[in-house]
N, C-alpha and C positions, 0 to 999 in steps of 0.2 A: 613755595616758589611764587605764588601769586603776589605775596607781600613784597618779595624782593623786586619783582618786575614793577610793581607799583612805585616803589622807592626810586628805582632807576628812571622810570618815565618821569616822575615828579621832579627828580633832581636834575635831569638833563634837559627837560623841555620847559621848565618854568621861565616865564618872561622876565626880562630885566625890568627893574622899577624905573622906567624912563621918566625923566624930569625930576627925580628925587635926588637929594644930595647923598654923597657917600664920602668916606674918608680913606686915605691910603694907609695901609698898615705898615708900610716900609717905603723908603725912598724908591721911586719908580720912574723908569724912562717912559715918556709919552711918545709913542710911535706913530709914524705917518700912516701905516697900514697895520692890520692885525696879524703880523708875523714877527718872530723874534729877530730876524735879520733885516727888518724894514728900517728906514732912516729914523733916527731919534730926533724929535722936534725940540725937546727940552727935558730936563730932569726935574721931577716934582718931589717935594720934600715929604717925609713921613708926616702923617696926620693932616695933610693938605686936603681941604674940602674940594670935591669935584662934583659936577652935575652929570648924572647918568643919561646917556642918549640911546644907545643901541647895544645889543649883545650879539656876537658872532662867535660860535664855538666857545673857546675859553677866553676870549677877548671881549672887552667892553669899551665901546666908544664913549668918551667923556669930553666935557668942556672944562678947561681949567686955565686960569690966567688969560682968558680971551682966546685961547687956542683949542681947537678940536683935534683929538687924536685918540689913540688906542692904548689901553693898559691891560695887563693880565688880570683876569677876573679874581684870582686869588690874592691880588694886591689890594682889593677893596673891602671895605666894611660898611654896612649900612648902620645907621644910628649914631649915637653920640660916642666919639672915640675916647672920651674920658671915663666912660662907665666900664668897669671891669666885668667880664663875664665869669661865671662860675667855671671851674676847671672841667673840661670835657663838654661844655655847653657851646658847641660851635654851630648848631643848627643843621638842618637837612642839606643846605647848600654846600656845606663843607664836607659832606660824606663822600662825594664823588667829584672828580674833576676830569675834564677832557682838554688836552692841550694841543692846539694846532702849532706846528713847528715849521719854521722856514717858509719860503714863499711857495712851497709845493702844496701847503695846506694839509699835509698828512696829519693824522691824529694819533696821539698817545694817550692812554687812559691810566690813571692811578686810582688806587683804592682808598680805603678809610685812612684818615690821617689822625695821628695822636692816640691810637688805640693800642695798648700793650697786651701781651699775653696775660698778664695779671688782671687787667680790666676784663678780659673775656672770661677768665676763670671765675671771677667774682661778680659776674653780671647778675643783675636783679631785674625782675619784670617791672616795666613802667607802663601801666595801663594808659596814662595820659599821653605818653609819646606814641604808643600804638594807635590810639584814637586819632592823633594828629596825622600820622602817616597814612591812615586809612582814608583821610580826606582826599588824598591824591589818587585813589583807585577809581577806575572807570569800568563800565560794563564792556563786555566783549564787542558789542555793537559799536560803542563809542570809540574803542581802540581801533576797530576796523575802519571807521569813518576817518579818523585821524590819519591812519596809514595811507588810505586811498587819497586823501587830500594832499598828502606830502609826496605822492608818487612812489611810495614804498611797495616792495613786492615781497611775498612770503618766501622764507627759506627754511628748509628742513635741515636740522643739525643732528648728527649721530650722538648717542649717549656717550659721555666720556666718563669712564670708570676711574675711581681713585686708584693710585698705584697699589698693587697687591690685592685689589678687590677681585672677587670671583665673578662679578657681574659683567 
């Protein structure tokens, strides 16, 4: 459980690489605000280079073609767009996504992308990947300081048993 929590915290709280270039993985609408129903400023072409400015939930503020606006985080790719990645090598950032929808700012969460039942059945240990994920872990004290700084309050959740479980 500690490992999963570390991955979630690392995946959801990592900072945007402000000032760095990124490329669009698909044609994408540049929005005036970080909402699906916000006004569209322009349509940006696939592989278009943009400058990252700020991240808010699942949206990233970018500068492109002299205009500043918002695109969905999953539409962006850091690094050279002409370099192919190995199959399944999408990095920690692609493991989880949280999507703000509409102007209400409500949040929807999706899980792992591109993992099939066959991948899970044939999974092999990867000590290097585990070591990389462990770099996101923090002590209980550091986690508490982070929560306090963000105004978060503790919540107790009841155990949820699997269907058919006797626990």
